[in-house]
C-alpha positions in Angstrom: 4.4 13.7 0.9 5.9 14.2 3.7 7.8 11.1 5.3 5.5 11.4 8.6 2.5 11.1 6.6 4.1 7.8 4.5 4.9 6.4 7.6 1.0 7.1 9.2 0.3 5.4 6.2 2.4 2.2 6.5 1.6 1.7 10.0 -2.2 1.8 8.9 -2.0 -0.9 6.4 -0.2 -2.9 8.8 -2.6 -2.9 11.1 -5.4 -3.3 8.7 -3.7 -6.4 7.3 -3.1 -7.7 10.9 -7.2 -7.4 11.4 -8.0 -9.0 8.0 -5.6 -11.8 9.0 -5.2 -12.3 12.9 -8.9 -11.4 12.1 -9.4 -14.5 11.3 -7.4 -16.8 13.2 -9.0 -15.2 16.1 -12.2 -16.2 15.3 -11.2 -19.6 14.8 -9.3 -19.9 18.1 -12.8 -18.1 19.5 -15.3 -20.5 17.9 -12.9 -24.0 18.2 -14.9 -25.3 21.5 -18.3 -24.2 20.0 -18.0 -25.6 16.5 -16.1 -28.8 16.9 -17.2 -31.8 19.5 -14.7 -34.6 18.5 -11.1 -34.4 19.2 -10.8 -35.3 14.9 -13.1 -32.0 14.8 -11.0 -29.5 17.2 -7.6 -30.9 15.3 -8.8 -30.4 12.1 -10.2 -26.6 13.3 -7.1 -26.1 14.7 -4.8 -27.0 11.7 -7.1 -24.1 9.5 -4.5 -21.7 10.6 -1.6 -23.7 12.3 0.4 -22.4 8.9 -0.7 -19.0 9.6 -1.2 -17.7 12.9 2.5 -16.9 13.6 2.6 -15.2 10.3 0.0 -13.3 10.9 1.1 -12.0 14.2 4.2 -10.6 12.5 1.9 -7.8 11.1 1.5 -6.8 14.4 5.1 -7.0 15.6 5.8 -4.5 12.6 3.4 -2.4 13.1 4.8 -2.0 17.1 8.3 -1.5 15.6 7.1 0.9 13.1 5.3 2.6 15.2 8.5 3.0 18.1 11.1 3.7 15.1 8.4 6.4 13.4 6.5 7.7 16.0 8.3 7.0 19.6 6.2 9.8 21.4 3.2 7.4 20.6 4.6 4.4 21.2 5.7 5.6 24.5 2.5 7.2 25.9 0.5 4.1 24.1 2.2 1.5 26.1 2.1 3.9 29.6 -1.0 4.7 29.5 -2.6 1.3 28.0 -0.1 -1.0 29.9 -2.8 -3.0 31.8 -5.0 -3.4 28.9 -1.4 -4.4 26.6 -0.2 -6.8 29.3 -3.2 -8.9 29.4 -3.1 -9.0 25.2 0.4 -9.8 25.6 0.0 -12.6 27.8 -3.6 -14.4 25.9 -1.1 -14.8 23.2 1.5 -16.1 24.5 -0.7 -18.7 26.4 -2.5 -19.1 23.2 1.2 -19.9 20.7 2.0 -22.0 23.3 -1.3 -24.1 23.3 -0.8 -24.1 19.9 2.6 -26.4 19.9 1.0 -28.3 23.1 -2.4 -29.0 22.4 -1.5 -32.7 20.7 1.7 -33.8 22.4 -0.7 -35.7 24.8 -3.3 -37.9 24.5 -5.5 -37.5 27.7 -8.5 -35.7 26.7 -8.0 -33.4 30.1 -4.3 -32.1 28.5 -6.2 -31.3 25.1 -9.8 -29.7 26.5 -7.4 -27.6 28.8 -5.2 -26.4 25.8 -8.2 -25.9 23.6 -10.2 -22.9 26.1 -6.5 -21.4 26.0 -6.7 -21.2 22.8 -10.0 -19.8 23.0 -9.2 -17.2 25.8 -6.0 -17.0 24.1 -7.9 -15.5 20.9 -10.9 -13.7 22.8 -8.9 -11.5 24.6 -7.0 -9.5 22.0 -10.2 -9.6 19.4 -12.1 -7.1 22.0 -9.2 -5.4 23.6 -8.1 -4.0 20.0 -11.9 -2.5 19.5 -11.3 -1.2 23.0 -8.0 0.5 22.0 -9.1 1.7 18.6 -12.4 3.1 20.1 -10.1 5.2 22.7 -7.6 6.3 20.2 -10.3 8.3 18.5 -12.6 8.6 21.6 -9.7 9.8 23.4 -7.5 9.9 26.9 -6.1 11.6 29.4 -3.1 13.4 28.0 -1.6 16.2 29.7 0.3 19.4 27.5 3.7 16.7 28.4 1.8 14.5 26.1 1.5 12.3 29.1 -1.1 9.7 29.9 -2.4 11.1 33.2 -5.3 8.4 33.4 -5.4 5.0 34.7 -6.7 1.8 33.6 -10.7 2.8 34.1 -10.4 5.6 31.7 -10.0 3.4 29.2 -14.0 1.6 30.0 -16.6 3.3 28.4 -19.9 2.3 26.8 -18.3 3.6 23.0 -14.5 1.4 24.2 -16.9 -1.5 25.5 -18.8 -1.2 21.8 -15.8 -1.1 20.1 -14.7 -4.1 21.8 -17.5 -6.0 20.7 -17.6 -4.6 16.8 -13.6 -6.2 17.0 -14.9 -9.3 18.8 -18.1 -9.8 16.7 -16.4 -9.3 13.1 -13.7 -11.8 14.0 -15.7 -14.5 14.5 -17.9 -13.9 11.5 -14.0 -13.8 9.8 -13.1 -17.0 11.3 -16.6 -18.7 10.4 -16.2 -17.8 7.1 -12.3 -18.8 6.8 -13.2 -22.2 8.4 -16.1 -22.6 5.8 -13.5 -22.4 3.3 -10.6 -25.0 4.5 -12.4 -27.7 6.2 -14.1 -30.3 3.8 -17.6 -30.3 2.9 -19.8 -31.7 5.6 -18.2 -29.8 8.4 -17.7 -26.7 6.3 -22.0 -26.6 5.9 -21.9 -26.2 9.5 -19.7 -23.3 9.6 -21.4 -21.4 6.9 -24.4 -21.9 8.8 -23.2 -20.9 11.7 -21.3 -17.1 9.6 -24.9 -16.5 8.9 -26.4 -16.4 12.4 -23.1 -14.6 13.5 -23.6 -12.3 10.6 -26.5 -10.1 12.1 -25.5 -9.6 15.2 -22.5 -8.3 13.8 -24.2 -5.4 11.7 -26.3 -4.2 14.6 -23.5 -4.1 16.4 -21.9 -2.1 14.1 -24.3 0.4 13.1 -24.5 0.9 17.1 -21.1 1.8 17.3 -21.2 4.0 14.5 -24.2 6.1 15.9 -22.3 6.2 18.9 -19.0 7.4 17.0 -21.3 10.8 16.2 -22.1 11.2 19.7 -18.6 10.4 21.3 -15.9 11.8 18.7 -14.8 14.6 16.5 -16.0 12.9 12.8 -18.4 16.0 12.5 -15.8 18.0 12.7 -12.7 15.8 10.8 -15.3 14.4 8.3 -18.5 16.3 8.3 -21.9 14.6 8.1 -21.5 12.5 4.8 -18.7 10.5 6.2 -17.5 9.3 2.3 -16.8 6.6 0.1 -14.5 5.1 2.7 -17.1 4.9 5.7 -20.0 4.6 3.3 -18.5 0.9 1.3 -17.8 0.2 4.7 -21.2 -0.5 6.0 -22.4 -1.2 2.8 -19.6 -4.5 2.2 -20.8 -5.2 5.5 -24.3 -5.7 4.6 -23.6 -7.3 1.7 -21.4 -10.1 4.0 -24.5 -12.1 4.3 -26.2 -12.3 1.2 -22.8 -13.9 -0.1 -22.7 -16.6 2.5 -26.3 -17.4 2.0 -25.7 -18.1 -1.4 -22.9 -20.3 -0.9 -20.1 -18.2 -2.0 -17.7 -17.9 0.7 -14.4 -17.0 -1.5 -16.2 -14.0 -1.9 -17.7 -13.5 1.1 -14.7 -13.2 2.7 -12.9 -10.9 0.2 -16.0 -8.3 1.0 -15.8 -9.4 4.3 -12.5 -8.5 4.5 -12.9 -5.1 2.7 -15.7 -4.4 5.4 -12.7 -5.0 7.7 -10.0 -2.8 5.8 -13.0 0.3 5.4 -14.1 0.0 9.1 -10.3 0.3 10.0 -8.8 2.4 7.5 -12.0 5.7 9.0 -10.9 5.1 11.8 -7.1 6.3 11.1 -8.9 8.9 8.8 -10.4 10.3 11.7 -7.3 10.1 13.3 -4.9 11.6 10.8 -3.3 13.7 11.5 -3.2 12.9 14.9 -2.1 9.9 16.4 -3.6 9.6 20.0 -6.7 12.5 20.7 -6.5 14.3 24.2 -9.5 13.6 26.6 -8.0 17.1 28.7 -7.0 19.2 25.4 -6.9 18.6 21.7 -4.0 21.0 21.9 -2.4 18.0 23.7 -2.9 15.3 21.0 -0.1 13.5 19.8 0.2 13.9 15.8 2.5 12.7 13.1 4.2 15.7 13.8 5.2 16.3 17.6 5.3 12.5 18.3 7.7 11.5 14.9 11.6 10.6 15.2 13.8 13.1 12.9 14.0 13.2 9.3 17.1 10.8 9.0 15.1 8.2 10.7 12.5 8.7 8.5 14.3 8.0 5.7 16.4 5.3 6.3 13.4 3.7 7.3 11.7 4.5 4.4 14.5 2.9 2.4 14.1 -0.4 4.2 10.6 -1.0 4.0 10.9 -0.4 0.4 13.7 -3.0 0.3 12.0 -5.7 2.9 8.2 -4.9 2.6 7.4 -6.8 -0.8 10.0 -9.8 0.2 8.1 -10.4 3.3 4.4 -10.0 1.4 5.5 -12.5 -1.5 7.1 -14.8 1.1 3.3 -14.8 3.0 1.2 -15.3 0.0 3.5 -17.9 -0.8 3.1 -19.6 2.0 -0.9 -19.2 1.5 -0.9 -20.4 -1.5 0.9 -23.6 -0.1 -1.6 -24.4 2.8 -4.2 -23.9 0.3 -6.2 -26.7 0.4 -9.3 -28.1 2.3 -7.9 -30.0 5.6 -9.7 -33.8 5.8 -10.3 -35.9 8.6 -7.2 -37.4 7.5 -4.5 -38.2 9.8 -2.4 -37.0 7.9 -3.4 -33.7 7.3 -3.4 -33.2 11.4 -0.4 -32.0 12.3 -1.5 -30.2 15.4 
């Protein structure tokens, strides 16, 4: 297998890991002002993701770094063409991170309410924009023969891209609701479980609408055919089964199955892309691919060696951190560090 393909797969894995892990804590942040009514309840909600949110964002940083090193032209075109959207996302993530640290520094209700809504908007904006971005990846953006983005911000906004934003938004909220059901004490957990069940069906409807639109707005028929294969079908089937597991109160399985739905859905996006990394809406020949956008063989070889050494270490450390903070959050003051 060519190193270009290996690094395309690795970047896909990093983004998928980010969507699964950051997906639940973005969902928790979005639900925060609505599911938790008292200050103690809001502190409980924040503490479910307090030890994890920054580690989850490492997946995004690593994916961006890998993209820059392995496919610099993809990185350059993406960050120039999607500049405003990515800037808004960056600001939102910065404000969100600050809010986690500052929120409980003062007992003033106004102070705490301000940072609660900062967490909400700092979670809402990335949850929408990631769907908009990846929908544009496969739909196509204006890229000329010099592989430069020649459009503007409004070229990124369409019915299809907005629908993509709603897919990630609704999916992350469901993921967050299930995670809260696993992490909060029993009384609070039941409330989030019921909410997750109510939100699951809109997520299914939006996803099915997005799938239908994908056949109209992308070249999925040429790439995957009428029958897209096991992975896209698996995305639909796993998503449909999530509701049953929530209803049966098998929340651990619900979280796993919903994570698989995210995995299969994101994998389908990358399957439609391959071997392209950014589709040109002006001319298919202008599309960036893993070959015309990549670094040299030596760079890819060195990066591969480094990845083989350090990726297992990072995975082991993050797995250990989840194990350490595996217990449910209660209203006891010793559990509320944020």
